[in-house]
Structure formats: C-alpha cells, structure tokens
C-alpha positions in Angstrom: 19.3 37.1 25.2 17.4 34.2 24.2 13.3 33.5 23.9 11.8 31.5 26.6 8.7 29.8 25.9 6.5 32.4 27.7 7.6 35.4 25.0 5.7 33.1 22.3 1.8 33.9 21.3 2.2 30.6 19.3 4.6 28.4 20.6 4.6 25.7 17.8 5.5 28.2 15.1 7.4 30.2 18.1 5.5 33.5 17.4 6.5 37.0 19.4 4.0 39.6 20.2 6.8 41.8 18.6 6.1 39.1 15.4 2.7 40.3 15.3 3.2 43.9 15.9 6.0 44.4 12.6 3.7 42.0 10.8 1.1 45.2 11.2 3.7 47.7 11.2 4.0 46.2 7.6 0.7 46.8 6.9 -1.2 43.6 7.4 -4.6 44.5 8.6 -6.6 40.8 8.5 -5.6 37.7 10.7 -5.9 35.6 7.8 -2.7 37.2 6.7 -1.1 37.4 9.7 -1.6 33.6 9.5 -0.3 33.3 5.5 2.9 35.2 6.6 3.5 33.7 10.2 1.9 30.3 10.4 0.3 31.9 13.8 -2.7 29.5 14.8 -2.7 27.0 12.3 -1.0 24.3 13.9 -2.7 23.1 16.9 -5.4 26.2 17.0 -5.0 26.6 20.6 -3.9 29.6 20.5 -5.5 30.9 17.4 -9.0 32.5 19.1 -6.9 34.3 22.0 -4.1 35.5 19.0 -7.2 36.9 17.1 -7.8 39.1 19.9 -4.2 40.3 20.4 -4.2 41.3 16.4 -7.2 43.2 17.1 -5.9 45.1 19.8 -2.5 45.4 18.5 -3.8 47.1 15.2 -6.5 49.0 16.8 -3.2 50.8 18.3 -1.2 51.2 15.3 -4.4 52.7 13.7 -4.4 54.9 16.3 -0.8 55.8 16.3 -1.3 56.5 12.4 -3.8 59.2 13.1 -1.9 60.9 15.8 1.0 61.2 13.9 
C-alpha cells in the first residue's frame, strides 16, 4: 500500500508517524537527534512545532511501556 499525503507528519521529507515511533524504539530521546536522523521539520519548518509535541507524546508512551514490561 502506498502512502498518501495524509500519512506524512513531514511531507517535505516524507516522514510518517511510524518513522518517528521507530526512531524512538531505536533509542532516540531528543527531538534534535530525530531531526538529524530523519530531517523532520528542517525544510519548511511548518510541521516542527506539532511534531515536537507528537515526539514528546510518543516518547512518553514508549517510556511508560518500558516501565511496565
């Protein structure tokens, strides 16, 4: 199944929610490192603020999972 524009959280670099979650699972704990690895929010920056919030939310969920397992 191909991705559509609505699947991307950063359409400039074609980054999806899954890409972000996978980065967190791989140990990324800072938004700056996420940007370095994926380039998310580095072109037009229109998604940066929302993705910082999304990243914090996903990171919190991942940490919670680690505590319960």
